[in-house]
C-alpha positions as CSV (number, residue, x, y, z in Angstrom):
1,M,122.9,116.1,110.9
2,K,124.6,112.8,111.7
3,E,124.2,113.1,115.4
4,K,120.4,113.1,115.0
5,A,120.4,109.7,113.2
6,R,119.1,106.6,114.9
7,T,120.1,103.2,113.7
8,T,118.1,100.6,115.7
9,R,114.9,99.0,114.5
10,S,113.2,99.9,117.8
11,D,113.7,103.6,117.0
12,L,111.8,103.2,113.7
13,D,109.1,101.1,115.4
14,A,108.6,103.8,118.1
15,V,108.2,106.6,115.5
16,L,105.7,104.6,113.5
17,A,103.7,103.5,116.6
18,A,103.3,107.0,117.8
19,G,101.2,108.2,114.9
20,F,98.8,107.3,112.1
21,V,99.2,110.1,109.5
22,C,102.1,110.1,107.0
23,H,103.0,111.9,103.9
24,L,103.5,109.8,100.7
25,G,105.9,111.3,98.2
26,V,105.5,110.0,94.7
27,L,106.0,111.0,91.1
28,V,102.7,111.4,89.2
29,D,103.2,112.0,85.4
30,G,106.7,113.2,86.1
31,T,105.6,115.7,88.7
32,P,106.4,115.3,92.5
33,M,103.3,114.9,94.6
34,V,103.2,114.7,98.4
35,V,99.9,113.3,99.8
36,P,98.9,113.1,103.4
37,T,97.3,109.8,104.2
38,V,96.5,107.3,107.0
39,Y,98.9,104.5,107.7
40,G,99.2,101.4,109.8
41,A,102.4,99.5,110.6
42,T,103.1,95.8,111.3
43,A,106.4,94.3,112.1
44,D,107.6,94.4,108.5
45,T,105.0,96.4,106.5
46,L,103.6,99.9,106.2
47,Y,100.0,100.0,104.9
48,L,98.8,103.2,103.2
49,H,95.1,103.8,102.5
50,G,93.2,105.9,100.0
51,S,90.5,106.0,97.3
52,S,90.8,103.7,94.3
53,A,90.5,106.9,92.2
54,S,93.6,108.4,93.8
55,R,96.2,109.1,91.1
56,S,99.0,109.0,93.7
57,L,98.0,105.6,95.0
58,I,97.4,104.1,91.6
59,Q,100.8,105.3,90.2
60,A,102.8,104.7,93.3
61,P,103.5,101.0,92.6
62,D,105.3,102.0,89.4
63,G,108.3,103.4,91.2
64,T,110.1,104.2,94.4
65,V,108.2,106.3,96.9
66,C,109.2,108.1,100.1
67,V,106.9,108.0,103.1
68,T,107.6,110.3,106.0
69,V,106.2,110.3,109.5
70,T,107.0,113.3,111.8
71,H,106.2,114.1,115.4
72,V,107.0,117.6,116.6
73,D,107.8,117.6,120.3
74,G,108.9,121.2,120.9
75,V,110.1,124.5,119.6
76,V,113.7,125.1,120.6
77,L,114.1,128.8,121.5
78,A,117.7,129.8,121.5
79,R,119.4,133.1,122.3
80,S,119.9,133.8,118.6
81,V,117.4,133.1,115.8
82,F,120.1,131.1,113.9
83,E,120.2,128.5,116.7
84,H,116.4,128.1,117.0
85,G,115.2,124.6,116.1
86,I,112.6,121.9,116.6
87,N,112.7,118.8,118.8
88,Y,111.2,116.1,116.7
89,R,111.1,112.4,115.8
90,C,111.0,111.5,112.1
91,A,111.1,108.4,109.9
92,M,111.5,108.2,106.1
93,I,110.7,104.9,104.5
94,Y,111.8,104.2,100.9
95,G,110.7,101.5,98.5
96,V,108.5,100.3,95.7
97,P,105.1,99.6,97.2
98,R,102.7,96.9,95.9
99,Q,99.0,97.3,95.4
100,V,97.1,95.0,97.8
101,T,94.6,93.1,95.7
102,D,93.8,90.0,97.8
103,D,90.6,90.7,99.8
104,A,91.8,88.9,102.9
105,E,95.1,90.9,103.0
106,K,93.2,94.1,102.2
107,L,90.9,93.5,105.2
108,A,93.9,92.6,107.4
109,G,95.7,95.8,106.3
110,L,92.6,98.0,106.9
111,R,92.3,96.5,110.3
112,V,95.9,97.5,111.0
113,L,95.1,101.1,109.8
114,T,91.9,101.3,111.9
115,E,93.5,99.9,115.1
116,Q,96.5,102.2,114.8
117,A,94.2,105.3,114.7
118,A,91.5,104.1,117.2
119,P,92.3,100.8,119.0
120,G,89.2,98.7,119.4
121,Q,87.3,100.3,116.6
122,W,87.7,97.5,114.1
123,D,85.8,95.0,116.2
124,Y,83.1,97.6,117.1
125,A,82.2,99.1,113.7
126,R,80.7,97.4,110.6
127,R,83.3,95.9,108.4
128,P,83.8,97.0,104.8
129,S,81.4,95.6,102.2
130,R,82.7,94.2,98.9
131,K,81.7,97.4,97.1
132,E,83.6,99.4,99.7
133,L,86.7,97.2,99.4
134,A,86.6,97.7,95.6
135,A,86.5,101.5,96.2
136,T,89.5,101.4,98.5
137,S,93.2,101.3,97.5
138,L,95.7,99.8,99.9
139,L,99.5,99.9,99.3
140,A,101.9,97.7,101.2
141,L,105.5,99.0,101.6
142,G,108.3,97.1,103.2
143,L,110.3,98.6,106.1
144,D,113.7,97.4,104.9
145,E,115.0,100.8,103.8
146,A,114.4,103.6,106.3
147,S,116.0,106.6,107.9
148,V,115.2,107.8,111.4
149,K,116.3,111.1,113.0
150,V,115.5,112.5,116.5
151,R,116.3,115.8,118.0
152,T,115.9,116.3,121.8
153,G,117.1,118.7,124.4
154,P,117.8,122.4,124.9
155,P,119.3,125.0,122.5
156,D,122.9,124.4,121.4
157,D,124.1,127.9,122.4
158,G,124.3,127.6,126.1
159,D,128.1,127.7,126.0
160,S,128.4,130.2,123.2
161,P,129.1,134.0,123.5
162,D,125.4,134.5,123.1
163,A,124.9,132.9,126.6
164,R,126.1,136.2,128.0
165,L,123.3,138.3,126.3
166,G,121.0,137.8,129.3
167,L,118.2,136.4,127.1
168,W,115.8,133.5,128.1
169,A,116.3,130.3,126.2
170,G,114.7,126.9,126.4
171,V,112.1,124.6,124.9
172,L,108.4,125.2,124.3
173,P,107.0,121.7,124.5
174,L,104.3,120.6,122.0
175,T,102.1,117.5,122.6
176,T,99.3,115.9,120.8
177,V,96.4,114.9,123.1
178,R,93.1,113.3,122.5
179,G,90.3,115.6,123.5
180,A,86.8,114.9,124.8
181,L,84.7,112.8,122.5
182,V,82.0,114.7,120.5
183,P,79.0,112.6,119.6
184,D,77.4,112.7,116.2
185,P,74.4,115.1,116.4
186,A,72.3,112.3,114.7
187,L,73.2,109.8,117.4
188,P,70.2,108.6,119.4
189,P,70.7,109.5,123.1
190,D,70.3,105.8,124.3
191,I,73.5,104.6,122.5
192,A,76.2,104.3,125.0
193,L,79.8,105.1,124.6
194,P,81.7,101.9,123.8
195,G,84.3,100.7,126.3
196,H,87.3,101.0,124.0
197,L,86.6,104.7,123.5
198,R,86.1,105.3,127.3
199,R,89.6,103.8,127.8
200,G,91.1,106.0,125.1
């Protein structure tokens, strides 16, 4: 619906900054495939990560792809089932991605991915080896063509005849929260929690 469209670049940036998992839609041997994967965004590029054996990532640079990022903020409970809905923020990015082959850019892109999911982790953990880099595919997709839609607020039937039914209506909010950290069972007890995770 047109009223849900957002047209400023800041709207796109906000949707991308709020998550780190996307869905990559691509044609593989003529068949549509939608693959969940991790992403990281810079000011002008979306980086997508996967295995070098991934058919979707290998074939994606051959044609236009669609990447979607969606955040569900609430279930809209109306007086009629027809008016039920979802409060959400969604971005769709279109384009022909390129395979990142330069090791320096691949490292930079992987840093963007890592920091988007867990800020501070790139500088804390061991960096990828040459063998690990070779086993990793990284796609770079420009942010020039994108569509952003947002739905907020209560049900739309507050001024309809259904408002006289005497039924409760409103929004069931949904949020994503980071839980308490769970240490690896193999972790020696003397290894302290790093500061960047304590802040998270």
